[in-house]
C-alpha positions in Angstrom: -27.1 30.6 5.0 -26.4 27.0 4.4 -22.9 25.9 3.1 -23.4 23.2 0.6 -21.2 20.1 1.4 -18.4 19.6 -1.0 -19.0 16.8 -3.5 -17.1 13.6 -3.0 -16.2 11.6 -6.2 -15.2 8.1 -4.7 -12.3 6.4 -6.4 -13.4 2.9 -7.8 -11.6 0.4 -10.1 -13.6 2.0 -13.1 -12.3 5.4 -12.0 -8.7 3.8 -11.7 -8.8 2.3 -15.3 -10.3 5.5 -16.8 -7.3 7.4 -15.3 -4.8 4.9 -17.1 -6.8 5.6 -20.2 -6.5 9.1 -20.1 -2.8 9.0 -18.9 -3.5 10.6 -15.5 -1.0 9.2 -13.0 -2.4 7.4 -10.0 -1.2 8.5 -6.4 -1.0 5.7 -3.7 0.3 5.5 -0.2 0.2 3.3 2.8 -2.1 4.0 5.8 -2.6 1.9 9.0 -4.5 4.1 11.4 -7.7 6.6 11.4 -5.8 9.9 11.9 -3.2 9.4 9.2 -5.8 8.2 6.8 -8.0 11.0 7.4 -5.2 13.3 6.5 -4.1 11.6 3.3 -7.7 11.1 2.2 -8.4 14.8 2.4 -5.0 15.6 0.7 -6.3 14.0 -2.3 -4.8 10.6 -2.4 -6.2 8.1 -5.0 -5.3 4.8 -3.1 -4.7 3.8 0.4 -2.8 0.7 1.0 -3.4 -1.1 4.3 0.1 -2.6 3.8 1.6 -5.6 5.7 4.4 -3.0 6.2 2.5 -2.2 9.3 4.5 -5.3 10.5 7.8 -3.2 10.2 6.7 0.6 10.9 3.9 -0.1 13.5 5.1 -3.2 15.2 8.9 -2.9 14.8 9.3 -6.4 13.2 12.4 -6.9 10.6 10.2 -8.6 8.2 6.5 -8.3 7.1 6.1 -11.9 7.9 4.8 -11.8 11.7 1.7 -9.7 11.0 -1.6 -11.6 11.4 -4.8 -11.5 9.3 -6.8 -10.3 12.6 -4.1 -7.4 12.8 -4.6 -6.5 9.2 -8.4 -6.2 9.7 -7.8 -4.0 12.6 -5.7 -1.6 10.8 -8.0 -1.8 7.7 -11.1 -1.1 10.0 -9.2 2.1 11.3 -8.4 3.5 7.9 -11.9 2.7 6.3 -13.5 5.0 9.2 -11.4 7.8 8.0 -11.9 7.5 4.2 -14.4 9.6 2.1 -12.8 9.4 -1.3 -9.8 7.0 -1.5 -9.9 3.5 -2.7 -8.6 1.1 0.0 -6.6 -2.0 -0.6 -5.5 -4.3 2.2 -2.7 -6.9 1.8 -3.3 -10.4 2.6 -0.6 -11.4 5.1 1.9 -14.2 4.8 0.3 -17.6 5.3 -3.4 -16.5 4.6 -3.4 -17.4 1.0 -0.4 -19.3 -0.2 -0.9 -22.8 -1.3 -4.4 -23.1 -0.3 -7.0 -21.2 -2.5 -10.1 -21.9 0.0 -8.0 -20.4 2.9 -7.2 -17.5 0.4 -10.8 -17.0 -0.3 -11.8 -17.2 3.5 -9.1 -14.6 4.4 -10.3 -12.2 1.5 -13.9 -12.4 2.7 -12.8 -11.8 6.3 -11.2 -8.7 5.4 -14.1 -7.5 3.2 -16.9 -8.3 5.6 -15.1 -7.2 8.8 -13.3 -4.0 7.5 -15.3 -2.7 4.7 -12.4 -2.4 2.5 -12.6 -2.2 -1.4 -10.0 -4.8 -2.4 -7.1 -7.1 -1.5 -3.7 -7.5 -2.6 -1.4 -10.6 -3.2 2.0 -11.1 -4.0 3.0 -13.5 -6.7 2.2 -14.7 -10.2 1.3 -18.1 -11.6 2.2 -19.8 -8.2 -0.8 -18.0 -6.9 -3.3 -18.1 -9.9 -5.6 -20.4 -8.2 -6.2 -18.3 -5.0 -6.4 -15.2 -7.2 -9.3 -17.0 -9.2 -11.1 -18.1 -6.3 -11.0 -14.7 -4.5 -12.1 -13.2 -7.8 -14.9 -15.7 -8.2 -16.6 -14.3 -4.8 -16.6 -10.7 -6.4 -13.7 -9.4 -4.4 -11.4 -7.0 -6.5 -7.8 -8.2 -6.5 -4.6 -6.1 -6.9 -1.6 -8.1 -8.0 2.2 -7.6 -6.6 5.2 -8.6 -8.7 8.9 -8.0 -8.8 10.7 -7.8 -5.3 7.9 -9.6 -3.1 8.7 -8.9 0.7 6.8 -12.0 2.1 9.4 -14.1 0.0 12.4 -12.5 1.4 13.8 -15.8 3.0 13.4 -17.1 -0.4 15.4 -14.2 -2.2 17.6 -13.7 0.6 18.0 -10.0 -0.3 15.9 -6.9 -0.8 18.0 -6.3 -3.9 16.6 -5.3 -7.4 14.7 -7.9 -9.1 14.2 -9.1 -12.6 17.6 -7.6 -14.1 18.4 -11.0 -15.9 16.3 -11.6 -18.9 14.5 -15.0 -17.8 13.2 -13.3 -14.7 12.2 -10.3 -16.5 10.3 -12.4 -19.0 8.8 -14.3 -16.4 7.4 -11.1 -14.5 5.8 -9.8 -17.9 4.0 -13.3 -18.3 3.0 -13.3 -14.7 1.7 -9.6 -15.2 -0.4 -10.5 -18.4 -1.8 -13.5 -16.6 -2.8 -11.4 -13.4 -4.6 -9.2 -16.0 -6.1 -12.0 -17.9 -7.7 -13.6 -15.2 -9.0 -10.3 -13.7 -7.0 -8.3 -11.5 -7.8 -4.6 -11.6 -4.2 -3.5 -11.1 -0.7 -4.6 -10.2 2.1 -3.0 -8.1 5.7 -3.7 -9.4 8.3 -3.2 -6.8 12.0 -2.6 -7.1 12.7 -3.7 -11.0 14.5 -1.9 -13.6 12.7 1.2 -15.0 12.7 -0.2 -18.5 11.1 -3.4 -17.4 8.5 -1.4 -15.5 7.5 0.9 -18.3 7.4 -2.4 -20.6 4.8 -4.0 -18.2 2.7 -1.0 -18.1 2.5 -0.4 -21.7 1.5 -4.0 -22.2 -1.2 -4.1 -19.9 -4.8 -2.5 -20.0 -5.1 -2.3 -16.4 -3.0 0.3 -14.1 0.4 -0.6 -13.0 1.8 1.2 -10.0 5.3 1.2 -9.2 7.4 1.4 -6.1 11.3 1.6 -7.4 10.0 0.8 -10.9 10.7 4.0 -12.5 8.6 6.8 -13.9 7.1 4.7 -16.9 4.4 3.1 -14.7 0.8 4.4 -14.4 1.3 5.4 -10.7 3.5 5.5 -7.6 3.3 4.0 -4.2 5.5 4.8 -1.0 5.1 3.9 2.6 4.0 7.0 4.3 6.2 6.7 7.3 9.1 6.6 4.7 8.0 9.5 2.7 7.2 11.9 5.5 10.4 11.0 7.3 9.0 9.2 10.3 11.4 6.4 9.7 15.2 7.3 9.6 17.3 4.5 8.6 15.6 3.2 5.5 17.3 4.9 2.3 16.6 3.2 -0.8 17.2 5.0 -4.0 13.6 5.2 -4.9 12.6 6.8 -1.8 11.9 10.9 -1.9 11.4 12.1 1.4 9.1 15.1 1.6 9.3 15.7 5.2 11.8 14.9 8.1 9.0 14.4 10.7 11.5 12.2 12.8 13.6 15.3 14.0 10.6 17.7 13.9 8.4 15.5 16.3 11.6 14.7 18.3 12.5 18.4 18.8 8.7 19.2 19.7 8.8 16.5 22.6 12.0 17.6 23.7 10.6 21.0 24.1 7.5 19.7 25.8 9.6 17.8 28.4 11.7 20.9 29.1 8.5 23.0 29.7 7.3 20.4 32.0 10.3 20.1 34.0 10.8 23.8 34.3 7.0 24.3 35.2 6.5 26.4 32.2 3.5 24.1 31.1 0.8 24.7 31.7 1.0 28.4 32.1 -2.0 30.7 33.7 -4.0 30.8 30.3 -3.8 26.8 30.0 -5.3 26.1 33.3 -8.9 26.3 34.8 
């Protein structure tokens, strides 16, 4: 007797817009490799972000700036191979789109062609309008990113909350409306006051995903290594750790080391 294969309903930009209209919250996590992406996809995550945060959690850099376009494509290829349902967005890394719309278009096309990803994400508002327009003109879906933009860390000089002052908050709202107007399918808001996060979400027709932007947005995103407690020293207010894998994995490895040293592994049933 054959078992029918479970039906997989792929997440698309159309599905994400429908979720916002219905008031259904959107779940989003980062992913950088095949094994983790397979787990997250089977768990029902809506969006997987191949984030330039790989520079921090995968490569150990202090900032997101060092990661290259080629490295982002590698991570995206690994994630795409694992996914059956989730919508996969890839960050354009620092230096691959700022100030040069032709370079931005070429970077986005390279990601889409070489990885098979579904969309790209760029940080910034009016200052990157030309790059966003060029990418959209090629039919590549674009997700915006406003608020705390980690690629601009040396400009801001701090990872503190953004848009607390009226002028910056108004600029952020205007940038969000601009990104919607020119065709972005969604926007990420990072580390801004919750009242502003709700205001932006209610002002736009496209989905708004928050990270440290309160519960009034249309969805939430976290770095998977932070959410699972694989990282240990990063403790912002917005982070909820659902596991403490750092200590769990460390304990398992210590147990393995002990078994090997004592000659308890492998035992008679674990050898040929």
